[in-house]
N, C-alpha and C positions, 0 to 999 in steps of 0.2 A: 413202711414195708406193706406188701399186699399178701394176705393170708387167706387160705380157704380151709374151713373147718368142715370135716365130713364125719358125721356121727348120727346114728339112727335113733339114739336116745335124745329126743328133742330138748328136754330140760337141760341135760348136760351140754349139748351142743350150744344152746343159747347162753348158758352160763360161761362156757369157755370164751365165746365171742365177746361177751361183756368185759371179761377180764382183759383180753387182748386189746380191745378198743380203749380201755382205760389207760393202757400203756402206749397209746398213740398209733396203734396199727390199724390199717384198713382191713376189715374182716368180712368175708362172705361166708354164708352158711348153707349147706345142703344136708339132707338127711338120708341119702342113699347113694349107692355107687354110680348109678346111671346119671344122677344129677351132677356128681363130681366130674365125670368124664365130659359132660356137656360144658360145664363152667371152665374146666381146664383147657378145653379146646379153643376158647375165645379170650381167656385172660391169662397173662403170663404171671403166675403167682411166684412169690419168693419162697413161701413155705406152704405145704399142705399138711394139716394135722388130720391124720387118717385113721379112723377106727378100722381095725382089721376084720372084725366079725360083722360085716354088713350083710343084710339079707339081699337077695336078688343078685346083683353084680357084686361079688365078694371083694373085700378090701385088697386081697392079693392081686386080683385082676386089675383093679384100679392102680395099684402101686406099679405093676408091670407096665401099664400104659404110660404112666407119668415118667417112669425111668427111660422108656424108649423114645419119648418125645424130645425134639431138638431144642429144649429150653433149659433154663438154669434152676428149675424148681427143685427144692429139697423136700423130702418126705419124713415127717415124724409120725411113726406108727403107734397107735394106741391099741391095747387089748386087755381084756380081763384076765388073760392067762399070762402069768409072769415067770414061767419056768425058763431056765437057761436054754433048753432046746427050742422053745418057742421064740426066744429072742434071736437065737442064731438063725432060725428059719426065716424070721421076718427080715433080718438084715441081709440074708442071702438073696431075698427077692429084689433087693436094690434099695430098701429103705435106708435113709441116712442116720436115723436114730430110732430108738424104741423105748416107749414109756408104758409100764404096766399100770393098770387101774387097780385101786384108786391112786391118785397122784396129787401132789401139792401144786396148787396153781403157781406158786413162786418158781418151782422147778420147771413147770411147763413153759412159763414165760422165758426163763433163762435159756432153755433148750431151743425155743423158737428163735430167739435173738441170735444164738450161736449159729444155727443153721442158716439164717438170713445173711449173716456175714459171709458164709461160704457160697451163697447163691449169687452174689454180686461181686464185682471187682472190689478189692480191699480198700477201705477208707480208714483214716486215722481214728483211734478210739475217741479222741476229743477233736472236734472241728474248730478251727481258728481262722478268722479273717480280720486282720487289724485288731481292733479292740473288742471284737465280737467273738464270744466263746460259747460253744454248745457241746454239752456232754450227754450223748444219747443214753448211756447206761444209767446215769444218775438222774436223768430227766431234768437237767439244769441248763439254763441259758442265761447269759449275762453280757452286758456291754459296759466297757470302761469300769469294770469292777462292781457294777450294780446289777442285781438280779432282774430278769425280765419275767413279768407275769403273763405267760402265754397259755392260751387254750391248747388242748391236745392237737387240734388241726393246725393252728398257727405254728406250734413247735414242729410238727411233722413237715410242713411246707418249708420252714426255715432249714431244717435238717437236710431235706432233699436238695434244696438249692445250694447249700454250703458243700454238700458231698459232690455236687456236679462240678465243682472247682472251675467256675467261670463259663461252663457250657450253657448255652441258651436252652431253657426248658420251656416247652410250650404249655399252655393252659390245659390242653388235652392230655398231655403226659402227666401233669400234676393230678388231674382228675383220676387217671387210671392208677397211679401209684399211691396216692394219699387218701383218696375217698373210696368208699365201698358201695355195695348195692343199696344200702340204706340212705345214701346221700342224694341230694338234689343234683341230677346229672346235667348241669349246665355250667358253661365256662364262667358265667357271671358269679357263681359260687366261689370260684378261684379268685376272681378279681376282687370281690368283697373281702376275702381272707387276706389277700396281699395288701390291700389298703389298710386294714386293721393292723397288720404286722408292721407296715411302714410307720404307722403312727406310734406304735410301741417302741420301735427301734430308735426313733428320734433322728437327730441330725449329727453328722452329715448322712444323707441317705446312702444305703448300701445295696438296695435292690433296684436294678435298672429294668425298665421296660424296653424291649426290643420290638419296634414296629413290625407287625406281621410275623413275629417270631415267638415271643414269649417273655420270659423273665430270666435274669441271671444276677449272681452276686460277684 
């Protein structure tokens, strides 16, 4: 999934991004509302983790713009004020969820995952293709009963291809959905990851290359 973290406290923003990336998410980070609006205008994010109390362009204004946009983005609003009145106000602005600071990272990850499931068409909680099984929640993948030792990016690519249910996925789409702004923005990155993934998946092969199209399972 693709996530945008908007938080003016740089250390907290970077810390949240590291945690989400460890969970296999592609994460971009901006530190103000203006940057958030710019990024959201060019990238279709699954979830935006949004600090409400932003200087300059306030988080409320950013939230309103995200809600009004014709995309599937879900908004998780963060704030240092955790009163019931503040939560109600935040949700009334169109935010999908509300998390007061300080928060536990485990809860943040769970809420982001829950919102991402609502942002896209529903997929089974456990993905299965023949003897290949992938459990996104448990971060487990296996084939023929044997666990697969996948890197976070290999896991994310396999998850995306399995969730596509036979649809051809282009290298450009994989770059947009699985990688983030910190990645090498070239389709050769996708090809190299696919090759490593094929090697780990073994025989018979399950990932097909569609000429001038992309990849599918």
